[in-house]
Backbone as CSV, one residue per row, in Angstrom:
resi,resn,N_x,N_y,N_z,CA_x,CA_y,CA_z,C_x,C_y,C_z
1,PRO,-12.762,11.700,-19.133,-12.099,10.493,-19.632,-10.592,10.489,-19.319
2,GLU,-9.968,11.690,-19.417,-8.536,11.754,-19.159,-8.229,11.447,-17.692
3,ARG,-9.038,11.988,-16.794,-8.833,11.723,-15.359,-9.069,10.255,-15.038
4,ARG,-10.060,9.672,-15.668,-10.354,8.261,-15.440,-9.186,7.394,-15.916
5,ALA,-8.618,7.725,-17.043,-7.470,6.976,-17.559,-6.267,7.131,-16.639
6,LEU,-6.051,8.333,-16.130,-4.946,8.582,-15.209,-5.139,7.788,-13.919
7,ALA,-6.359,7.789,-13.398,-6.649,7.039,-12.167,-6.439,5.548,-12.380
8,ALA,-6.847,5.026,-13.518,-6.665,3.603,-13.819,-5.181,3.267,-13.914
9,ASP,-4.416,4.154,-14.506,-2.972,3.938,-14.622,-2.318,3.969,-13.245
10,GLN,-2.741,4.897,-12.389,-2.188,4.972,-11.037,-2.548,3.736,-10.226
11,LEU,-3.760,3.251,-10.366,-4.174,2.034,-9.664,-3.335,0.844,-10.119
12,ARG,-3.076,0.758,-11.406,-2.228,-0.319,-11.928,-0.827,-0.242,-11.327
13,LEU,-0.280,0.972,-11.237,1.048,1.150,-10.656,1.079,0.759,-9.178
14,VAL,0.043,1.120,-8.450,-0.014,0.765,-7.025,-0.102,-0.747,-6.863
15,ARG,-0.912,-1.401,-7.677,-1.001,-2.874,-7.615,0.356,-3.515,-7.900
16,GLU,1.037,-3.019,-8.911,2.369,-3.541,-9.227,3.334,-3.302,-8.071
17,ALA,3.291,-2.114,-7.499,4.180,-1.774,-6.385,3.913,-2.681,-5.192
18,LEU,2.654,-2.967,-4.909,2.323,-3.837,-3.777,2.818,-5.263,-4.003
19,ARG,2.814,-5.714,-5.251,3.327,-7.063,-5.553,4.839,-7.159,-5.347
20,GLU,5.525,-6.026,-5.388,6.979,-6.014,-5.196,7.373,-6.104,-3.719
21,LEU,6.426,-5.864,-2.849,6.707,-5.827,-1.410,6.529,-7.198,-0.764
22,PRO,7.131,-7.388,0.412,6.886,-8.628,1.160,5.395,-8.777,1.466
23,ARG,4.948,-10.004,1.617,3.535,-10.310,1.817,2.928,-9.545,2.987
24,LYS,3.588,-9.539,4.131,3.029,-8.867,5.305,2.922,-7.362,5.093
25,THR,3.871,-6.796,4.384,3.844,-5.358,4.125,2.658,-4.990,3.244
26,SER,2.488,-5.713,2.157,1.362,-5.409,1.270,0.034,-5.742,1.931
27,ALA,-0.024,-6.827,2.689,-1.270,-7.196,3.367,-1.671,-6.129,4.385
28,ALA,-0.711,-5.645,5.165,-1.007,-4.611,6.158,-1.523,-3.352,5.473
29,PHE,-0.926,-2.974,4.369,-1.365,-1.789,3.634,-2.786,-1.959,3.119
30,VAL,-3.067,-3.087,2.495,-4.404,-3.333,1.944,-5.446,-3.323,3.062
31,MET,-5.145,-3.996,4.160,-6.094,-4.037,5.268,-6.373,-2.647,5.829
32,HIS,-5.341,-1.831,5.911,-5.508,-0.495,6.490,-6.080,0.506,5.485
33,ALA,-5.435,0.651,4.359,-5.793,1.711,3.410,-7.035,1.386,2.588
34,ILE,-7.253,0.130,2.289,-8.373,-0.223,1.413,-9.561,-0.749,2.217
35,GLU,-9.279,-1.644,3.159,-10.361,-2.223,3.952,-10.753,-1.346,5.142
36,GLY,-9.887,-0.393,5.500,-10.188,0.517,6.592,-10.054,-0.085,7.983
37,ARG,-9.299,-1.161,8.105,-9.130,-1.805,9.401,-8.130,-1.035,10.258
38,GLY,-8.309,-1.106,11.555,-7.409,-0.444,12.490,-6.128,-1.230,12.687
39,PHE,-5.115,-0.535,13.195,-3.819,-1.173,13.412,-3.911,-2.335,14.394
40,ASP,-4.758,-2.215,15.401,-4.895,-3.286,16.385,-5.478,-4.546,15.755
41,ALA,-6.488,-4.397,14.913,-7.099,-5.547,14.243,-6.110,-6.205,13.273
42,ILE,-5.371,-5.389,12.564,-4.368,-5.920,11.627,-3.287,-6.660,12.402
43,ALA,-2.871,-6.098,13.520,-1.838,-6.734,14.349,-2.279,-8.127,14.786
44,ARG,-3.526,-8.243,15.201,-4.026,-9.562,15.616,-4.059,-10.532,14.441
45,THR,-4.513,-10.063,13.294,-4.611,-10.926,12.109,-3.244,-11.412,11.646
46,LEU,-2.274,-10.498,11.606,-0.943,-10.845,11.096,0.006,-11.339,12.193
47,LYS,-0.499,-11.349,13.435,0.316,-11.774,14.579,1.594,-10.936,14.694
48,LEU,1.374,-9.614,14.656,2.452,-8.636,14.785,2.074,-7.637,15.867
49,SER,3.041,-6.859,16.304,2.729,-5.752,17.207,2.131,-4.613,16.384
50,GLU,1.386,-3.729,17.052,0.836,-2.570,16.348,1.958,-1.714,15.754
51,ARG,3.060,-1.636,16.471,4.199,-0.857,15.978,4.709,-1.421,14.652
52,MET,4.788,-2.743,14.544,5.248,-3.352,13.297,4.233,-3.149,12.184
53,VAL,2.958,-3.185,12.518,1.927,-2.931,11.504,2.090,-1.512,10.966
54,ARG,2.279,-0.551,11.865,2.485,0.836,11.431,3.723,0.948,10.532
55,TYR,4.783,0.218,10.887,5.997,0.205,10.074,5.696,-0.327,8.675
56,HIS,4.994,-1.457,8.610,4.687,-2.062,7.307,3.808,-1.151,6.455
57,VAL,2.802,-0.539,7.068,1.918,0.360,6.320,2.709,1.566,5.802
58,ALA,3.536,2.150,6.646,4.346,3.299,6.224,5.305,2.918,5.107
59,ARG,5.902,1.738,5.222,6.832,1.267,4.182,6.110,1.087,2.849
60,ALA,4.925,0.501,2.897,4.151,0.299,1.669,3.735,1.627,1.059
61,MET,3.299,2.561,1.901,2.901,3.871,1.399,4.072,4.582,0.730
62,ALA,5.223,4.527,1.356,6.409,5.174,0.791,6.797,4.533,-0.540
63,HIS,6.710,3.220,-0.601,7.066,2.503,-1.829,6.099,2.864,-2.963
64,CYS,4.806,2.868,-2.657,3.814,3.217,-3.678,3.988,4.660,-4.132
65,ARG,4.225,5.568,-3.201,4.422,6.970,-3.551,5.652,7.124,-4.451
66,ALA,6.722,6.425,-4.133,7.936,6.497,-4.945,7.677,5.997,-6.365
67,ARG,6.910,4.925,-6.479,6.586,4.406,-7.815,5.740,5.391,-8.602
68,LEU,4.759,6.007,-7.942,3.915,6.993,-8.626,4.721,8.231,-9.016
69,ASP,5.596,8.685,-8.128,6.441,9.842,-8.422,7.367,9.554,-9.604
70,ALA,7.934,8.364,-9.624,8.823,7.985,-10.726,8.075,7.967,-12.047
71,GLN,6.852,7.507,-12.023,6.044,7.465,-13.236,5.716,8.866,-13.738
72,GLU,5.465,9.787,-12.815,5.135,11.155,-13.199,6.314,11.848,-13.867
73,LYS,7.523,11.450,-13.496,8.718,12.084,-14.056,9.031,11.597,-15.465
74,THR,8.432,10.489,-15.865,8.709,9.957,-17.203,7.735,10.465,-18.219
């Protein structure tokens, strides 16, 4: 039960963190990390280069990690 509560809290934090990001950044992250889509497919969908998709995904990951780390320190 404790692990389940922790996981639910972390999921809530990630959702909040994604809402703080620009639309393309959060969309690229969701498509890649949750939907499992490749960078090329995301690039076509968002009309971006693969390099920009990688940038957006990395930015979202860093932002979410920072939010989770900050929560752990409190």
